[in-house]
C-alpha positions in Angstrom: 109.7 141.7 113.6 111.9 138.8 112.3 112.9 138.0 115.9 109.2 137.9 117.0 108.2 135.6 114.1 111.1 133.3 114.8 110.0 133.1 118.5 106.4 132.5 117.5 107.4 129.6 115.2 109.7 128.1 117.9 106.8 128.3 120.4 104.4 126.5 118.0 107.0 123.8 117.4 107.7 123.2 121.0 104.1 123.1 121.9 103.2 120.7 119.1 101.6 123.2 116.7 103.8 122.0 113.9 104.5 118.2 113.5 108.0 118.6 111.9 109.5 115.1 111.7 106.5 113.5 113.5 104.0 111.0 112.1 100.3 111.5 112.8 98.6 108.9 114.9 96.2 106.5 113.2 92.5 107.3 113.5 90.4 104.7 115.1 88.2 102.8 112.6 86.4 100.3 114.7 84.0 99.1 111.9 86.8 98.3 109.5 89.0 96.7 112.1 86.1 94.5 113.3 85.0 93.4 109.9 88.4 92.5 108.5 89.6 91.2 111.9 86.9 88.5 111.7 88.3 87.4 108.4 91.9 87.4 109.7 90.8 85.4 112.8 89.2 82.8 110.5 92.4 82.4 108.5 94.5 82.1 111.7 92.2 79.4 112.9 92.5 77.3 109.7 96.2 77.8 109.0 97.2 76.9 112.6 94.5 74.4 113.6 93.9 72.6 110.3 96.9 73.2 108.2 99.6 73.6 110.9 101.1 76.6 109.0 102.6 79.5 110.9 104.3 81.5 108.1 102.6 84.4 106.4 103.7 85.1 102.8 104.0 88.9 102.1 100.8 90.4 100.9 99.4 93.8 100.2 95.7 94.3 101.1 93.0 96.3 99.2 89.6 96.3 100.8 86.8 98.7 99.8 83.1 99.7 100.3 80.9 101.9 98.2 82.8 105.0 99.1 86.3 104.3 100.4 89.3 102.0 99.9 91.3 100.7 102.8 94.8 99.5 101.9 98.3 98.6 103.1 99.7 99.5 99.6 101.5 102.8 98.9 100.6 102.4 95.3 96.8 102.1 96.0 96.8 104.9 98.5 99.9 107.2 98.2 98.5 109.8 100.5 95.6 109.0 102.7 94.3 109.0 106.3 96.2 106.7 108.6 93.7 104.4 110.4 93.8 101.6 112.9 93.5 98.1 111.4 93.8 94.4 112.4 96.9 92.3 112.8 97.4 89.0 111.0 99.4 86.2 112.7 100.9 88.9 115.0 102.0 91.0 112.1 101.1 94.7 112.1 100.3 96.7 109.0 100.2 100.4 108.1 96.6 100.9 107.1 95.3 103.9 105.2 91.9 105.0 104.0 90.9 107.2 101.1 87.8 107.9 98.9 88.0 105.7 95.7 85.6 107.7 93.5 84.6 104.6 91.6 88.0 103.1 90.7 90.9 101.4 92.4 94.6 101.6 91.6 95.9 98.1 92.4 99.3 97.4 93.9 100.5 96.3 90.4 99.5 99.8 89.1 96.5 98.6 87.1 93.4 100.7 87.5 90.0 98.8 87.7 86.5 100.0 88.3 84.9 99.3 91.7 82.8 96.2 91.5 82.0 92.9 93.1 85.3 91.1 92.9 87.6 89.1 95.1 91.0 87.8 94.1 94.7 87.4 94.8 97.4 88.1 92.3 101.2 88.0 92.1 103.2 91.2 92.5 106.0 90.7 90.0 109.4 92.2 90.8 108.2 93.3 94.2 109.2 92.3 97.8 105.5 91.7 98.5 104.7 88.4 97.0 101.1 89.1 96.2 98.2 91.5 96.6 94.6 90.7 97.7 91.4 92.6 96.7 88.0 92.2 98.3 84.9 94.3 99.1 83.8 94.7 102.7 80.5 93.0 103.8 78.2 96.0 103.2 79.2 96.0 99.6 78.1 92.4 99.2 74.9 93.2 101.0 74.1 96.1 98.7 74.8 93.9 95.7 72.1 91.6 97.1 74.4 88.6 97.3 72.8 85.8 99.3 73.3 82.2 100.5 70.3 80.4 101.9 72.5 77.7 103.4 75.4 79.7 104.8 74.1 83.2 105.3 75.9 86.3 103.9 78.4 86.8 106.7 79.6 83.2 106.6 79.6 83.2 102.8 81.9 86.3 102.5 84.2 84.9 105.2 84.4 81.7 103.1 85.2 83.7 100.0 87.9 85.6 101.9 89.4 82.3 103.0 89.3 80.8 99.5 91.0 83.7 97.8 93.4 84.5 100.6 94.6 80.9 100.4 95.8 81.7 96.9 97.8 84.7 98.1 99.7 82.2 100.3 100.5 80.0 97.3 102.4 82.5 95.2 105.8 80.7 95.6 104.4 77.5 94.1 101.0 77.6 92.4 101.3 81.3 91.6 104.6 80.7 89.8 103.2 77.7 87.9 100.1 79.6 86.9 102.2 82.3 85.3 104.2 79.7 83.4 101.0 78.0 82.1 99.5 81.3 81.0 102.7 82.3 79.3 103.2 79.1 77.4 99.6 78.2 76.3 97.1 79.9 74.0 93.5 78.7 73.8 90.3 80.0 72.3 89.2 81.5 75.7 90.6 83.5 78.6 93.1 81.6 80.7 91.5 81.1 84.1 90.4 78.4 86.5 87.3 78.0 84.3 89.3 77.4 81.1 88.3 73.7 80.8 84.7 74.5 81.5 84.6 77.3 79.0 86.1 75.1 76.3 83.9 72.0 76.8 80.7 73.1 78.5 78.8 72.8 75.2 80.3 69.4 74.3 77.6 66.9 75.4 79.8 63.7 75.4 82.4 65.6 77.5 79.9 67.0 79.9 78.2 63.6 80.4 81.5 62.0 81.3 82.5 64.9 83.6 79.2 64.8 85.5 79.6 61.0 86.0 83.1 61.5 87.2 82.2 64.2 89.8 79.2 62.3 91.0 81.5 59.3 91.6 84.0 61.3 93.6 81.3 62.8 95.9 79.8 59.3 96.4 83.3 58.2 97.4 83.8 61.1 99.8 80.5 60.2 101.6 81.0 56.4 101.6 81.6 54.9 105.1 82.8 51.4 104.0 86.5 51.6 103.3 86.5 48.9 100.6 83.6 50.5 98.8 85.1 54.0 99.2 88.4 52.8 97.6 86.5 51.2 94.7 84.6 54.4 94.0 87.8 56.5 94.1 89.5 54.2 91.7 86.5 54.3 89.4 86.5 58.1 89.6 90.1 58.4 88.7 89.6 56.0 85.8 86.8 58.2 84.5 89.0 61.3 84.9 91.8 59.6 82.9 89.4 58.5 80.2 88.0 62.1 79.9 91.5 63.5 79.6 92.6 60.9 77.1 89.5 61.2 74.9 89.3 65.0 74.8 92.7 66.5 75.6 94.2 65.8 72.2 95.5 67.8 69.3 95.3 71.5 70.2 94.1 70.6 73.7 96.9 68.2 74.5 98.4 70.6 77.0 95.2 70.7 79.1 95.9 67.7 81.2 98.4 69.3 83.6 96.3 72.5 83.5 93.2 70.6 84.4 94.8 69.0 87.4 96.5 72.2 88.4 93.2 74.0 88.7 91.4 71.1 90.4 94.1 71.3 93.0 94.3 75.1 93.4 90.6 75.7 93.3 89.8 72.6 95.3 92.1 73.7 98.1 90.4 77.1 98.1 87.0 75.5 98.5 88.2 73.0 101.1 89.6 75.9 103.1 86.2 77.5 103.0 84.5 74.2 103.9 87.0 73.6 106.8 86.1 76.9 108.5 82.4 76.6 108.0 82.3 73.2 109.6 84.9 73.9 112.3 83.6 74.0 115.9 85.4 77.3 116.5 84.5 78.6 113.0 80.9 78.9 111.7 80.2 75.4 113.2 77.5 74.5 110.6 76.4 71.0 109.8 78.6 69.4 107.1 75.6 68.6 104.8 74.4 72.2 104.8 77.9 73.5 104.3 78.5 71.1 101.4 75.4 72.3 99.6 76.3 76.0 100.2 79.9 75.6 99.1 79.1 73.6 96.0 76.6 76.2 94.7 75.0 73.7 92.4 78.3 72.8 90.8 78.5 76.1 88.9 82.3 76.1 88.8 83.7 72.8 87.6 87.2 73.1 88.9 86.0 74.2 92.3 83.3 71.6 92.6 85.4 68.6 91.6 88.4 69.9 93.4 86.5 70.1 96.6 85.4 66.4 96.3 89.0 65.4 95.8 90.2 67.2 98.9 87.2 65.7 100.9 88.5 62.3 99.8 92.1 63.1 100.7 91.2 64.3 104.2 89.6 60.9 104.9 93.0 59.2 104.4 95.4 61.8 105.5 95.1 64.8 107.9 95.6 68.2 106.3 98.7 68.9 108.4 100.4 66.1 106.5 99.9 67.5 103.0 99.4 71.2 103.6 103.1 72.0 103.1 102.8 70.7 99.6 100.0 73.2 99.0 101.7 76.2 100.5 105.4 75.5 99.9 107.8 75.9 97.0 106.6 73.0 94.8 103.3 72.1 93.3 101.7 68.6 93.5 98.4 67.5 92.0 95.6 66.4 94.4 95.1 63.5 92.0 98.6 62.3 92.7 98.1 62.7 96.5 94.9 60.7 96.4 96.4 58.0 94.2 99.4 57.7 96.6 97.0 57.2 99.5 95.2 54.5 97.6 98.5 52.5 97.2 99.1 52.8 100.9 95.7 51.6 102.0 
C-alpha cells in the first residue's frame, strides 16, 4: 500500500499534478494592464520627452476598483492571485490581485477605507522609496467625477501624472516635506493646502493673493518680452509683500513652506498640463487645458504654482531644470524664475 501511494505521488509530481518548488503563472488581466498601461505610457512620454529623465525611483503601486485591489506590495497583498500587468520604463513588476472588502492595507501598514483618493507617500526605512495609491477609471466614473474641458479619461490620467511625479521626488521634496512637518505646528493639518486653510478667511490676505496670481497668469500669457518681465517682477514683489505682511509671529516659518508647496504642487500641475497639451499626449488646445487644470483656482498652491512653471518654461526648457525637481536637492520655483530674470 505504501509503495503504491509513493508511486502515485511520484507520478503526479512528474506529470505536473503537484507544483512543488514551482511558481504559478500570472493570469492575464487585459483590462487592468490596458488601463494602467496608458498611465505608465503617459509618464514615459513626459519624463523622457519633456523632462529628459530616464531613472525610475523605487515605488510600490496600489490600484483599486470597487471590488479588488491590484498591487506590487507584499504588505498590501500578502497572498493573492498573480496577474499580468504593465511595465514602466522597461521595469517589470510582480502584480497581484485580491478582493479588498472595503479597506486597503497600504505598504506602510496603515489601513484605510476604500474611497476616492490619489497620493504618493514615503516608505520610511524601506528599500522602496515610496508608494502610490489611486483608483482605476471605473471607480472615478462611478463617483461621477467629471471635467467638461478635459473629459474623464484625460482628467484621471492627469491626476496620475501629478501624483506620480511626487513619488519620484522622495529623495528631495519628500525628505524636505517630512522635515517641515516634524518641525512645525500650526492650527490646521500640515498639507499642501496649509497656507490656504490658515488665510482663506482673511480678506486682506486673499485680496493680495488674488492680485498676485492674476499677475503671474498675465505674465505667462504675455507675448512681449519686456512687458512679460515687468509683470513677472510685479508678481514677485506682490508675493514678497504678502509673505512679509502676513508671515510674522507664529506664522514666521510659513515663507519656505509656502514656496515649497508652490514648487511641489506647481510641478505636479505642470506635468499634467504638459501631457494634456503634448501632440503625442492628449493633444488638447492650451487654453482649454489651462481652464481644466486650474479648476477655478480651488487649490491655491496648485494654481499659483502652475502659473510659475508656465512662466519658467518660457525662459528655460524643462530639461534644463527638471533635475533640480527630481534630484537630491530642493529649489524653489521662485528662485528659478528670479534667476532667469537676471539673465534676460
